[in-house]
C-alpha positions as CSV (number, residue, x, y, z in Angstrom):
1,Q,177.6,182.2,88.4
2,L,179.5,179.0,89.6
3,N,180.0,178.3,86.2
4,R,181.6,181.8,85.3
5,A,183.8,181.3,88.8
6,F,185.2,178.1,87.8
7,K,185.7,179.3,84.2
8,T,187.7,182.3,85.2
9,S,189.2,180.6,88.5
10,D,187.6,183.7,90.3
11,R,186.0,183.1,93.6
12,S,185.0,186.5,94.1
13,V,182.1,186.0,91.3
14,L,180.4,184.0,94.1
15,D,180.6,187.0,96.8
16,G,177.3,188.0,97.9
17,L,175.0,185.0,96.8
18,S,175.2,183.2,99.9
19,T,175.8,183.9,103.6
20,S,178.6,182.8,105.4
21,G,176.6,179.8,107.2
22,C,176.2,178.0,104.0
23,K,178.5,175.3,104.7
24,T,177.9,173.8,100.8
25,C,178.4,177.3,99.4
26,I,181.7,177.7,101.1
27,A,182.9,174.5,99.8
28,L,182.0,175.3,96.2
29,S,183.9,178.8,96.9
30,N,187.0,177.3,97.9
31,G,186.9,174.9,95.2
32,V,187.3,177.6,92.8
33,S,190.3,179.0,95.2
34,D,191.9,175.4,94.6
35,V,191.5,175.5,91.1
36,A,193.0,179.3,90.7
37,K,195.9,178.1,93.1
38,A,196.5,175.1,90.9
39,G,197.0,177.8,87.8
40,H,193.9,175.9,86.3
41,H,190.5,177.1,85.1
42,Y,187.7,175.0,83.5
43,G,187.2,175.0,79.8
44,G,183.5,174.8,79.8
45,D,180.4,175.1,81.7
46,L,180.4,172.8,84.7
47,T,176.7,172.9,85.4
48,R,173.7,172.9,83.6
49,I,170.1,173.7,85.4
50,N,167.3,171.1,84.3
51,Y,164.8,172.7,86.3
52,A,164.3,174.7,89.4
53,S,160.8,174.5,91.3
54,A,159.5,176.2,94.5
55,T,158.3,174.0,97.3
56,E,158.0,176.6,100.0
57,F,157.7,180.4,99.7
58,S,157.0,183.3,101.9
59,S,157.6,186.9,101.6
60,T,161.0,186.5,103.3
61,A,161.9,183.1,102.5
62,R,162.2,180.3,99.8
63,R,163.0,177.0,99.6
64,V,163.8,175.9,95.8
65,L,164.4,172.0,94.4
66,V,167.1,172.4,91.7
67,D,168.0,169.7,89.3
68,L,171.2,169.6,87.4
69,S,173.4,167.9,85.4
70,Q,177.5,168.4,86.0
71,M,179.1,168.2,83.0
72,K,182.3,166.7,82.1
73,V,184.4,169.5,81.3
74,P,188.2,169.6,80.8
75,V,190.6,171.4,83.7
76,L,193.0,173.6,81.8
77,D,196.2,175.1,82.5
78,K,197.2,178.5,81.8
79,A,198.4,177.6,78.6
80,G,195.2,176.2,77.8
81,R,196.4,172.5,77.9
82,T,194.2,169.7,79.3
83,V,195.6,168.7,82.3
84,D,192.2,166.9,83.8
85,E,188.4,166.6,83.3
86,T,185.7,167.0,85.6
87,R,183.1,163.9,86.1
88,S,179.6,164.2,84.9
89,A,177.0,163.7,87.2
90,K,173.1,164.0,87.9
91,L,172.4,166.0,91.3
92,A,169.7,167.6,92.9
93,F,170.1,170.1,95.7
94,V,167.4,172.2,98.3
95,A,168.4,175.8,98.0
96,T,167.0,177.7,100.9
97,L,166.7,181.4,100.7
98,E,166.3,184.2,102.5
99,F,165.4,188.1,101.4
100,K,168.3,190.2,103.5
101,K,168.0,193.4,100.8
102,R,168.0,190.6,98.2
103,W,167.7,187.1,97.6
104,V,170.5,185.2,99.4
105,I,171.4,181.3,99.5
106,T,171.5,180.2,103.4
107,R,171.7,176.8,102.9
108,L,172.4,174.5,100.0
109,Q,172.0,170.6,100.6
110,K,171.7,167.6,98.5
111,A,168.1,166.5,97.8
112,T,167.4,162.9,99.0
113,P,165.1,160.7,96.4
């Protein structure tokens, strides 16, 4: 959904996927808003998940290690012209999820090596 949000500059795509206490989730949503306010959108998928592995789980909570690649993609204006591009990077996060009628992210933090 993060890729879709940045490609459409629509942060509402992320609504309901996390709790209001997830600071990283809020920062990502705000990033989508910043792109939209500038009149831009991404010209491709920003992230690709390489693998995800549950490290802890119960009937109501999960902790998942997510290894992903951030892709170098063009940032486009409304006319489709490239105005910038993102940096590529290799990232790892630990996502903590809770079941609240459905699974939602309660915390997203960078994994330490």
